[in-house]
N, C-alpha and C positions, 0 to 999 in steps of 0.2 A: 462641783460646779458652783460658782458664786451667784446665787440667786438673789439679785437685788429686787427684781419685780417678779411676782408670782401671779399668774392669771388663771382663774378657775371659772369654768362654766357651771352655773347653778341650774341644773336641769329642772328643778321644781318651779323656780321663778322665771326661767327663761331669760336670765340676765347674765351679763359678763361682769365679773368682779375683778378689779385690779388692786392687788394688795401690795402696798409699799412697805417692805419689811424694815426699812430704815426709819420711816416716820410713823409707822403703825396706822397709816390712813388707808381707807378702803373706798373705791369708787366703783359704780356698777353701770351696766347698760351701755348705750351708745356713747355716752359721755366718757365712759372709761376708756374706750378705744381712742377717742380724740385726745384725751388728757395724756394717755400713754405716749402718743406721738410727740406731744409737746414736752413731756417730761424727759423722754429719752434723749431728745436733742440737747438737753442741758447736762447730760451725765458727764462726770469728770473722767479724766484719763484712767484706764484700767478697769472701769466699771463694765458690767455686762447685763444683758437682758436675756432671760431664758424662758421658753414656754414649752409646756408638756401637755399633750392631750387637751388642746384648747380649741375654742372657736373665736375667731376675730372677724367680725363682719359689719357691713353697713357703715364702715368708717369713711370719712370724707375730708379732703384737704384741698384748698385752692392752690397750694404750693406743691409740696412733695410728701410722699408717704401717706396714702389714704388711711392705713391702719397703723403703720410703724415707721418712725423716722429716727435713724441713728446717725450721730456725727462720727467724725473720723477717729475719735478716741474710744468709740464704743464697739464691742463685739456682740453681735446678735446671733442667738442660737435658738432654733425652733424644731421641736420634734413632735410628730403626731398632731400638728396644728392645722386647722382649716381656716383659710382666708377666703372670704366669699363676699362678692359684690361691694368691695371697697373701691373708692375713686380718688383720683388726685391729678394734678397737672403732670407731675413726674412720679412714677412708681405708684400705680394704683393701690397696691397692698403695702409694699415695703420700699422705703428709700434708705439705702445704707451707704454711708461713707466709709465705715470701718468694715471689719470682717463679718461675713454672714454665713451661717451654717443652717441648711434646711434638710431635715431628714424625715421621711415617712409623712410628709405633709401634703396638703392639697390647696391649690389656688384655683378658685372657680369664679368666673364672670367678674373678675376685677377689671377696672378700666382706667385709662389715663390718656392725656394728650400724647405723652411719651412714656413708654415702659408700662404696659398694661398691668403687670403684676409686681415686678421687681425692677428697681433702678439701682444698680450696684456700681460703686466707685472703688470699693475695696475687694479683696479676694473673697470669692463666693464658692461654697461647696453645696451641691444639691445631690441628695441620695434618696432613691426610692420614693420620689414624690411625683405628684401629677399636677399638670397645668391644663385646665379645661375651660374653653370659652372666654379667655381673657382677651382684651382688645386695647389697641392704642390707635390714636388718630394718625400719628406719624410713625416712629420707629418702635419695634419690639412689642408685639402683642402680649408676650409673657415676660421676657427677661432682657434687660439692656445691660451689657457688660461694657462699662466705659473704659476709656483709655487709661492704661497703667494698671488695670486690675487683671486678676486671673479668675476665670470662671471654670469650675470643675463640676462636671455632671457625671454621676456614677450609676451603678446598677439599678435597673428597674424604674427609671424615671421616664415619664410619658408626657408629651405635649400634644394635646388633642383639641382641634377646633379653635385655635387662637387666631387672632386677626390683627393686621396693621397695614400701613402703607408700605413700609419696608421691614422685612423680617417678621413674618406672621407669628413666629414663636420667639425667636431670639435675634437681637441685633448685637454684633460683637465688634468693638473697637480696639480690642487688646488681644489677650491670649485666652483661648477657650479650648479645654480638653474635655471632650465628651466621650468617655471610655467606659465600656461595660464588658463583663465576662460573656462568653458565648451562651451561657445558660440563663442569663438574665439581661436581655438586651434593653437598650434605650430606644424609645420610639417617638417619631414625629408623624402624626397622622391627622389629615384633614385640616391642616393649618392653611391660612390664606394671607397673601399680601396683594393689595390692589396695585402696587407697583412692582417691586422686585424682592426676591427671596421669600418664597412661600413659607418655608420653615425657618431659615436662617439667612440673615443679611450679614455678611462678613466684610467690614470696611477695608480700606487700603492698608490700615495698620494692623488689621486682624490676623492672628495666627490660629488656625482652626485645626484641631486634631480629632479625628473620629475613629472609634473602634467598636465594632459590633453594634452599629446604630442602624435602625430601620426607619426609612422615610417613605411614607405611603400616602397617596391621594392628597398631597399638598398642591395648592394651586396659586397662580400668580397672574396678575394682569399684564405684566411685561416680561421680565427675564428671570430665569432661575426658579423653576417650579418648586424645588426643594431648597436649593442654596444659591444665593447670589454672592459672589466673592470678588472683592478687589484685592484681597490679601492672599496669603498662602494657605493651602489645605493639604492635609494628609488624611487618607481614609483607608482603613484596613478592616476587612470583614464587613458584615452588614449588607444591607440591600436598599435599593431605591425602586419602589414599585408604584406605578400608576400616578406619578406626579405629572403636572402639566403646566405649560406656560404659553401665553400668547406670543411673547417675544422669544428670544434665543434661550436654549438650554432647558429642555423639558424637566430635567432633574437638577443639573448644575450649570450655572453660568460662572465661568472663572476668568478673571482678568489677571490674577496672580499665578503663582505656580500651583500645580495640582498633581498629586501622586496618589494613585488608587491601587490597592492590592487586595486580591481575593474577595472582590465585591461583586454583587449582581445588580444590573440595571434592567428592569423588566417593565414593559408597557408604559414607559414614560413618553410624553408627547409634547410637541410644540408646533406652532404655526410658522416658525421661523427656522433657524439653523440649530442642529444638534438636538435630536430627540432625547438623548440621555445627557450629553455634555456639549456645551458650547464653550470654546476657549479662545482667549486672546493671547495667551502666553504659554501655550504648550500643555502637554499632559503626559504623564507616565502611568500606563495601565499594565499591571502585571498580574496574570492569572485572573482576569476579569471577564465576567459573562455579560454580554449585551444581548438581550432577547426581546423581540417584539416591540422595540421602541420605534417611534415614527416622528417625522418632521417634514417640513417643506423641502429642506435640503439637509443631507447628513442625517440619515435616520437614527443613528446612534451617536455619532460624534461629528461636530462641525467647527471649523475655525473661520476666520474672516480674511478679507484681502489685506488688511493692515495688521494681521496677527504676527507675533514674534514667537520664538521658541519652537520646539519640536514636539509633535505628537508621537509618542513612543509607545507602541503596543507590543507586548512580548509575553513569554513564559506561559504558553498554553491558554491564552485568552481566546474567547469564542464570540463571534457575531452571528446570531441566529434569528432569521425571520424579521430583521429590522426593515423598515420601509420608508421611502421618501417620495415626494411628488416630482421635484425638479431634477435633482442630481444627487448621487451618492446614497444608495440605499442603506449603507452602513456608515460610511465616512465621507465627508467632504473636506478636502484639505487645500488651502491656498498657499501655505508656506512650506513647512517641512513635516514629513511623515516617515517614521521608521517602524516597520512591521516585521516581527520575528516569531516563528513558532506559533502561528495563530491560524484559526479556522474561520472561514467566512462561508456560512451555509444558508442557502435559501433566502438571502436578502433580496430586496426588489426595489425598483424605482419606476415611476411612470415615465420619467425622462431618460437621462443618461447615467451610466455607471451603477450597475446593479449592486455592487459591493462598495467600490471606491470611485469617487470623482476627484480629479486632480486639476487645480486651477492653472492658469497660464504660467505662473511662476513657481509652481510646486516642485520641491526637491524630495523625491520619494524613493525609499529603498524597501523592497519586500524580499524577505529571506525565509526559506524553509517553511512556507505557509501553504495552506490548502484553500482553494476556492471551489465550492461544490454547489451546483444548483442555483446560483444567483441569476437574477433576471432583470433585464431592462426593456421597457416598452419601446425605447428608441435605440440607443447605441451603447456599446460597451457592456455586455452582459455581466462581466465581473469588474473591469476597470475601464475608466474613461479619462482621457487627457484632453485639456482645453488648450486652444491656440491663442485665445484672447481676441481682442478687437482687431489687432493687426498682427500679421505673421511674425513681425520682429519681436513681439512680446514674448515669444516662447524660447528666446535664446538663453534665458537663465534657467529654464526648467530642465529637469532630468528625472528619468525613471529607470531604476535598476530592479529587475526581478531575477532572483537567483534561487535555485534549488526548490522551486515551488511547483504546485500542481494545480491545473484548472480542469475541472471535470463537470460536464453537463450544465455549464452556464449557457445562457441564451440571450440574444437581443433580437427584437422584432425587425430591426433594420440592419445595422452594420456592426461587425465585431462581436461575435458570439462570446468571446472571453475578454478581448482587449481592443479598444479603439484608440489609435495613436495618432497624434498630430504634433508631437514634440520633436525637437531637433536632436535630442540625445536620449534615446530609449535603448536599453540593453536588456535582453532576455537570455539567460544562460542556465544550463543544467536544469531545465524545467520541462514539464510534461503537460500537453494540451490534449485532452481526450473527450470525445463526444460532446463538444461544444457546438452550438448551432446559431446561425444568423438567418433571419428571414430573407435578407437580400444578399449582402456581400460579406466575405471574410468570416468563414465559419468559426475560426479561432481568433484571428487577428485581422483588423482593418487598419492599414497604415497609409496615410495620404498626405499629399502636399497641400498647403493652404492656398485657397483661391481668392484671397482678399486683396488688399491694396498692394502688398509686396508679393507679386506672383513669382518672384525669383526664389523666395524662401521655400525650402522643401523639408518635409519631415524626414527624419533619419532614424533607422532602427537597426540594431545589431542582434542577431540570433546566434547563439553558440551552444553546441552540444545539447540540443533539445529535441524533444520527440512530439510529433503531431499525429494523432491517430483518431480515425472515425469521427472527424469533425465534418459538419455539413453546412452548406450555404444554399439558399434558395435560388440564387442567380450565379454569382461568380466568386471564385476563390474558395475552394473547399476548406482549406486550412488558412491561407493568407491571401489577402487582397492588398496589392501594393501599387501605389501611384507615385511613390517617393523613392528614397534610396534605402535598399534593404541589403545589409551585409551579412554574409554567413561566415562563421568561424567554426573550426573543429568539425565534428560529424553531427549532422542533423538528419533525423529520420522522419519520413512522411509515409503513412500507410492508411488505407481505408477511408480517405477523405473524399468527399463528393461535392459537386456544385451542379445545381440544376438536375440532380438525379444521375449525373455521370461522374466517373472517376476524375478527380482533379485535385491537385495539391496547392498550386499557386496561380493566381491571376496577376500578371505583371504588365503594367504600361509605363512603369518607371525604370529604375536601374537595379539590377541584382548584381552584387559584387561578391566574388569569392576571395577571401583573405587567407593568406598563409596556407595555401594548398587545401582549402576546406573541401569536405566531402558532403554531398547532398544526396540522400537516398530517397528516391521518388517511386511511388506506386501509381500516382495519377497524372503526374507531369505538370508542365507549366504552359499556360496559354495567355493570350492578350495580344493587342495590336501595338506595334511600335516599341515593345519592351527591349531592353538591352541586358545581356548577361556578359559580364566581363570579369577579369582577374585570372588567377591561376588556380584551378581546382578540378574536381571531377564529379560526375553524376554516377550514382549507382542505381540502376533501374531494377525495381523489385517486382514489377508486373508488366506484362506485355501491353496492357491498356494504357500505360504511360506514354504521353506524347509531348513534344516540344513544338509549339505553334506560335507564329507571329513574333518571334524573338530574333534579334540580331545577336549571334553568339560568337564570342572571341574564339580564335582557333587554339587558344591555350586552355580551353575547356574540353575535356575528354569524357567519354562515357564507357561504362561497362555494365554488365547485367548479372543478376544473381542466377543461381541454378534453377530457381523456379521459372524465370523467364526463359532460360535455356531450354527447359522442358516444354514450355508453352510454344516456343518458336521452332522446336526441333533442331536447335543449333544453327538457325538461319541468321547469320550476322547481317546480311543485306536487309532483311526485314526490320531488324532492330534499328539499323542506321536510318532507314526511311521513316520510322516512327519518330525519330529524334531530330528530324529536319536536317539530316546530313552531318550531325556532330560525329567526330571521329570516334569509332568504337575500338577499344583496346582488347576486348574479349568478353567471354561469359564464363561464369563459375560453373563448376560441376553441379549438375542437377541430381534429381532422384534417379533418373535413367540416362540422361545425356551426359557425355563426358565434357570436361572443360575445353573451352575454345579460346585460343590465343592468336595473336597476329605476329607472324614472323617479320624479320627486318625487311624482307623484300615485299611485304604486304600480303603474302599468302596466308591462308587460314590453316591453323594446326589444331586438330581435334584429338584429344586424349581419351583413353579408355576410362570409363567411370569407375573410380576406385571403390566406391561404396557398393556399386552393382557387382563389381568383380569379387569383392569380399562376400557379398550375398551369394554369388554363384558358387564360391568355395563351400559355403554352408549348405547350399541346396544339393550340391553334388556329393557332399559328405555322406548323405543318407544312403544312396546306392552303393557307394564304396565300402562303407562300414558293413552294410548288410552282406555284400559279396564276401568280405573277409570272414564275417562270422559264420556264414553259411558254408563256406569252403572249409570243411574239416574232414580229415581222413578217418578211417575206421579205428585206428589206434587211439586217436584223440577222443573219439566218441565213446568207445566201449573198452578201451585197453586191449590186452591180448585175450581175445574171447576164447582161445583154445584152452585156457587155464581152468575154465569153469566146467562143471559137469551138470547134466540135466538138460532137458529139452526146452525148458521155459526159463525166462530170466526177467528180472527187473533191475533197473539201474538209474543212477542220478549223478549228475556232475555239475561242477562250477567251472565256468570258462570266462576269464576276464583279464584285463590288462590296460596298458596305455599305448596309444598311437600318437604319432607326431610327424609333422612335415609340412612344408609350404606355409609356415606361419600358423598352423592349426595344431592344437593339442587336444586329445580326446581320451577320456576314460570310458571303458565299457565293462559291463558285468552281465553275465548270462547264467541262468539256471535252467538246466534241461533234465527232463525225466523221461524214461521210456520203458516199454514192456515188449517182449518178443517171445516167439515160440518156433519150434521146428514141427510143423504139423504132421509130417510123415517121415519115415526113414529116408535118408539121402535127399530130403527136400531142403531148399534154402531156409535159412532162419528169417522169418518175417516179423516185422515189428512196427510200432508206432511211437512217436516221441513228441513231446510238447515243450516249448521253451519260451522264456521271457527274457528279453535283453533290454538294458537301459544304458544309454550313452550320453555323456556330458562332454561338450567340446567348447573351446573358446579360441578366439583370435583377437587381433587388435581392434576389431570393429564390434565385437559382441560375443554372444554365446549361442549354443545350440543344445537343445535337450531332445532326445529321441527315445521313445518307448516302442518296442516291437514285440509282437507275439507271433509265433510260428507253430505250424503243425507239420510233422514229417512222417512219411512212411518209408520203410527201408526193407531191403532184402539182402541177405548176406549168405554166401556159400563158401564154406571152408573145405578144401580138398586135402586128402591124406598126404599127398606129395608136397604140401606147403603152399600150393596155389590158393589164392582167395579172390573172390569177386564181391564187390559191395556197390549196391545201387541205392540212392536215396533221393526222394522227391520232396519238395517243401513248398508250402504256401505261407506267406508272412504279411502282416500289416505293420506299417510304420507311421507313428504319430510324431511329427517333428515341430517343436516350438523354437522359434529363432528370434533373437534380438540383434539387430544390425544397425549401427550408428544411432542407437537410442530408439529405434522403431521396432515394433513387434510384428510377427507374422506366424502363421500356422500352416503346415503342409501335411497332407495325408497321402500315403502311397501304399500300393500293394505290390508284392514281389512273388514271383514264381521261380523255382530253381530245380534243376535236375543235375545230379552228380553221379559219376561212375568211377570206381577205383579198381585197379587190377594190381595185385601184388604177389610175391613169391618169397616164401621164407626158406632159407637154406641153412642147415646146421653144418657149419664149417668144421666143427669138432663137437665133442659131447656137450660142452658148456658155452659154445660160441655160436652165434647165429648172425646171418646177414639177411636183410629183408628189403629188396628193391621194390619200388611201387611207382605207379603212374596214375594220375587222376585228372579228370577234366570236368569242369563245372560250368553250366550255363545258367545265367540269372537274367530274368526280365523284370524290370521295374516300370510300373505304369506312370503316365503323365499326371501332373496336377497343376492347377492354377490357383494363385493366392494373391492377396493384396498386402502391401506394406507401405505405410504413409500414403503418398499420393499415387504410387505406382502399382501397376498390375504386372505380375510375373508368372511365367509358365516354365516348369521343368518338363521338357519333352521326355517321352518314354525312352528308357535306356536298356541296351543289350550288353551283356558281359559274357565273355568266354575266357575262362582261366584254366590254363594247363599247368600241371605240376609233375615233375619227375624227381624222385628222391630215393634215399636209401637210409635204412636204420641198421645199426649194428650193436650187438649187446652180448651180455653174459647172463646165462640162466643160473639160478641158485640151486643148490642140492635139494633133493627131496621135493622138487617142484614147489619151492617156496616163493618163486617169483623171478624177476629179472631186472637188470638195469641196462640202459641203452643210451646211445646218442643217435641223432638223426640229422640229416641235412637234405635240402631240396632246392631246386631252381624252379621259379614260378614265373609265368608270363601271362599278362593280360592281353588277349588278342583284339578285344573290342573296347568296351567301357567308355566310349565317347559320350559326353553329356552336352546338351544344348539348353541354355536358359534364355528365354525371350522376355523383354521388358518394354512397357509402354505406359504413357500417361495420356488418357483420353484416346485421341486418334493418332498421337505422335508415338512412334516406335523407335527404339534405339536398335543399333546393330546387335544381333544375337551374340551371346558369349558362349563360345564352343570350347570345351575343355577336352584335350586329347587324353583319353583314358588308357592308351596303350602304355604298358609299363612292364618292367622286369625286376625281380628281386630274389633274394636268397633267404631261406629259412634255415635255422639251426637250433637244435634243442637237446636237452638232456632229460631223461625220465626214468621212472622205475615203476615196478608193480610188485605188490606183496600179496601172496595168496594166504588169506587168513585160515581157510580150510578148503575142503574140496568144493564147497558151494559158494564161497565168498572171497572176493579179492578187492583190493583198493589199488588205484593207479593215479599217477601224477606225472606231469612234465612241465618244464619251463622253456619257453620258446622266445626267440628274438629274430627280427628280420633286418635286412639292410639293402639299400640300393633303390627302394621304391620312393615315389612321391609322398606316400603315406606309409611310414614304417611302424612296426611294432617295437616299442622300446622294451617291453616285456609282455609276455602272455602266459598266464598260468592256467593249467587244466588239471582239475582234481576230481576223481570220481570213485564210485563204489558200485559193484555189481553182485547180485545174488542170483544163483541159479537153482532150479529145483525141478 
């Protein structure tokens, strides 16, 4: 470093010494500071002044540079220097025409008419320094960056409590880069401008770049609490907190271009437009947080009637709890606004437009954004549009809302979410839920203008949108329309109320159906003198929906959902009466009622409810499967009991397989164990058995799972001539879980069964036998009532009588080692009819009766192996055909031990 001048503070004498290393002269005290300014101004080209760890104070100049003045050919470098209470006309501490570098220095209570601390015409670098309590009568309480110069402010620099008329801390006429790392931010705190730019005044030629800069508690008598800018600004990171203005722009007033990224605006205030930002030339805000800012209009952002450019808000920006008095709790826009991927939460206004207020000529697009809990004391809980002084003013304006949601917004008067008076408003692919208006239009209030041009009407198009649970104190639960309302695509209304009663739309204007639009209504449309025209259809989703006071074109038709079908018990005439005579084309299948359609001759055609029919299949499956499981002959249960010796016996078997038919597929598995004895000689064998069976079934509509437990007692008598008689009685419980069309139900039944079998074994030759048999089984299954969805269902008690006639033929093995056989039988169900009743409330559908009578054939192959005189194992594989529910296969495997 070329040290031409060296300045040293003499602590002992309390004086400043200026040492001229060229002339070897030394000056001290206040005179030294003044002389330094005079000498520096005469330095030749290439010379420099450097100061390290110095104090420069109490200097004064009636012209420029109260402490230091450098000409264009001089470079000034100061490190660790304190400039305090210096004064001048320009640059209270330093006037620099050449390059200026300030590092780790402090400027305290310097003052000037212009540029309280520094007046810079050359490039200036300030690093890690503080400017406190400096002041200027005109511009720049601390630093003035003149035209053609570049001001660079870096890490750790702070401007606190500086004051001027314009630019409390900085006035910039050229290029200023104020950039810090995130860990060492630059701050502007408590600076004040009596006119504009509490911290920074950026002129029309100014180019201001901010990065990781914090502006807090700066104030201004007019506009731009932190920054007033006629030039262009880019800001990234950092925050604006607690700045205030009497005029527009609590934090920033911008007449140039303004781009802000990943920045926070918190608790900034103004008595005019734009609590955070007021703009004349648009704004780009990307990933910006606006919280608790307030203004007279435009709580966070506001523009003006003569503004140009577009306010563009995008990339996950958030407006939270901003507030305004007149209009636009978050944003007031007169010109152009584009909002994308942004949240507006709990913003409020005393007047209109809880989140956004749109001027008479506003061109606004809102895409994929969310409006939650915004509030207006007057109109437009989330969004308000203006018609201007005359209705013709709104011919240029346009509002497009797409892919957005409005939830729990409210207005004390009209339009809980949106108040519309523009001629070209489009709402598409959007959701309005739980919005509220104290008077009319729970979600939307759209009306014609009643000013000078009474022929001009507002116009709104709603396409593929959803309105749910919106409320109005008086009229129009979801929409209040006195203008032209066009529907496109499919729009759904449900749960909306007005005056405490179900209502979707209040219409005294014109509703148009475009391109075959579908309007789904749960509350209906009312109003006096309204017109409904075009080609389209109504889908009625609640019997409470009515059409009243409307002139409806005969090209509009109506149908009803299954819910309404259930409510009205399939009464088409009642539906038509509710709709003021609109032609009804039919009603969809309900939970219990079958679909209703209109034939070409006008007659009504009612179909069987497919879901109920599928449910009936599941319900009747339980007694059918139980009957099949319980119907088992002696051979299946205990094999060839003659092969065992001993009066007592224990046995166990597995019985399982697959059944299918009529669109149902079922797997079943049963484990059964038993014990028996012959109490006296020639007495029947008496026994008891316990079983557990599990069945899983499915069809096109769902699944069935059944668990059953049974207890049986039996008596078996074997005669020497081959005759045998077997009687068995059972009691069983069945727990059935069903899923049908996505709904669940549970059914519990009890079954009682009694079966008798008579058979005779003939030995045709020594190793060949034939065994004809006949069996009859009676089963009673009790009734049960259960609920599924909105319906109540009852399976009536069921009686079953199944008869079987069959024959088995086989070969016996030598030495009584067992046998192999085939068997076949014809089986007939004599009863088995089931009845299922269904109802919703007091509305009952026709019972579904299933004819249980059926005939089928059984055929099987089996074998038994006698392990020893006390133990044998047995098995067979069976299949049936011809029944409504056939066994694809059924396996029976058991073991018996006698003693």
